[in-house]
matplotlib code that plots the C-alpha trace (Angstrom):
import matplotlib.pyplot as plt

x = [39.5, 42.7, 45.9, 47.5, 44.6, 44.7, 48.4, 48.0, 45.1, 47.3, 50.4, 48.3, 47.5, 49.7, 51.0, 51.9, 53.5, 55.7, 56.7, 57.9, 59.4, 61.3, 62.9, 63.8, 65.4, 67.3, 68.7, 69.7, 71.3, 73.4, 74.4, 75.5, 77.6, 79.0, 82.5, 83.0, 81.9, 84.2, 87.0, 86.3, 86.4, 89.8, 91.1, 90.0, 91.3, 94.7, 97.5, 100.4, 103.3, 101.3, 100.9, 98.7, 95.7, 97.5, 96.2, 93.9, 90.3, 90.0, 93.4, 92.5, 89.0, 91.0, 93.2, 90.2, 88.7, 92.0, 92.6, 89.0, 86.9, 83.1, 82.7, 85.4, 83.6, 80.4, 81.7, 79.2, 76.5, 74.0, 74.5, 74.2, 71.0, 69.6, 70.0, 68.8, 65.9, 63.5, 64.5, 64.0, 60.7, 59.2, 60.4, 58.8, 55.5, 55.3, 55.8, 52.9, 50.7, 51.1, 50.8, 47.4, 46.3, 47.4, 45.6, 42.5, 42.6, 42.9, 39.8, 37.8, 39.0, 37.8]
y = [109.6, 109.5, 107.7, 110.9, 112.1, 108.5, 108.9, 112.5, 111.4, 108.4, 110.7, 113.3, 110.8, 111.4, 108.1, 107.5, 110.9, 110.3, 107.0, 108.7, 111.6, 109.2, 107.2, 110.4, 111.9, 108.7, 108.7, 112.4, 112.1, 109.0, 110.7, 113.7, 111.8, 109.2, 110.7, 110.7, 107.2, 106.1, 108.0, 106.3, 102.8, 103.8, 104.8, 101.6, 99.1, 100.9, 98.1, 99.1, 100.6, 102.3, 106.0, 106.7, 107.9, 109.1, 112.7, 115.0, 114.6, 117.6, 116.7, 113.0, 114.1, 116.2, 113.4, 111.0, 113.6, 114.0, 110.3, 109.1, 112.1, 112.2, 108.5, 107.8, 109.9, 107.9, 104.3, 102.1, 104.8, 102.7, 99.9, 102.2, 103.6, 100.2, 99.7, 103.0, 103.9, 101.4, 101.7, 105.4, 105.1, 102.6, 104.7, 108.1, 106.1, 104.3, 107.7, 109.3, 106.3, 106.1, 109.8, 109.8, 106.7, 108.5, 111.6, 109.7, 107.8, 111.1, 112.3, 109.3, 109.3, 112.8]
z = [-22.9, -24.6, -23.4, -22.6, -20.2, -18.6, -17.9, -16.8, -14.3, -13.1, -12.2, -10.6, -7.9, -4.8, -4.5, -8.1, -8.2, -5.1, -6.5, -9.8, -7.8, -5.4, -8.4, -10.1, -7.0, -6.4, -10.0, -9.7, -6.2, -7.2, -10.7, -9.0, -6.3, -8.9, -9.3, -5.7, -5.3, -8.1, -6.4, -3.1, -4.7, -6.5, -3.1, -1.5, -4.1, -4.7, -3.8, -1.5, -3.1, -5.8, -5.6, -8.6, -6.5, -3.5, -4.2, -2.7, -3.7, -6.1, -7.7, -8.1, -9.6, -12.3, -13.0, -13.5, -16.0, -17.8, -18.3, -18.8, -19.5, -18.7, -19.1, -16.4, -14.0, -14.5, -14.4, -12.4, -12.1, -14.1, -11.9, -8.8, -10.2, -10.8, -7.2, -5.7, -8.0, -6.8, -3.2, -3.2, -5.2, -2.8, 0.2, -1.1, -2.1, 1.3, 3.1, 1.0, 1.6, 5.2, 5.6, 3.9, 6.1, 9.1, 8.2, 7.4, 10.7, 12.7, 10.9, 11.9, 15.5, 16.2]

ax = plt.figure().add_subplot(projection="3d")
ax.plot(x, y, z, "-o")
ax.set_aspect("equal")
plt.show()
């Protein structure tokens, strides 16, 4: 059996597949929301008397894009992903595990 076949067999297991899917879902969700998270932080840390980011959300996002480009929108996303990917992976994996345990116990109780 080749390494590819072993990996394929491993990832077709429901718990391993849900672990990987959970991690990927967490990374995608945080990456999509990353510009809004960064804008929220800019709004929060803006000091009194500065009006640089006293703009509506869409205008502030356009300003971030114009001044910093794609990189400016994604600042802090890597750290956020490092935090959320393991959390979501374990959460999805646990859900699948307990679902399978629950369904087995129902069968045994009948």
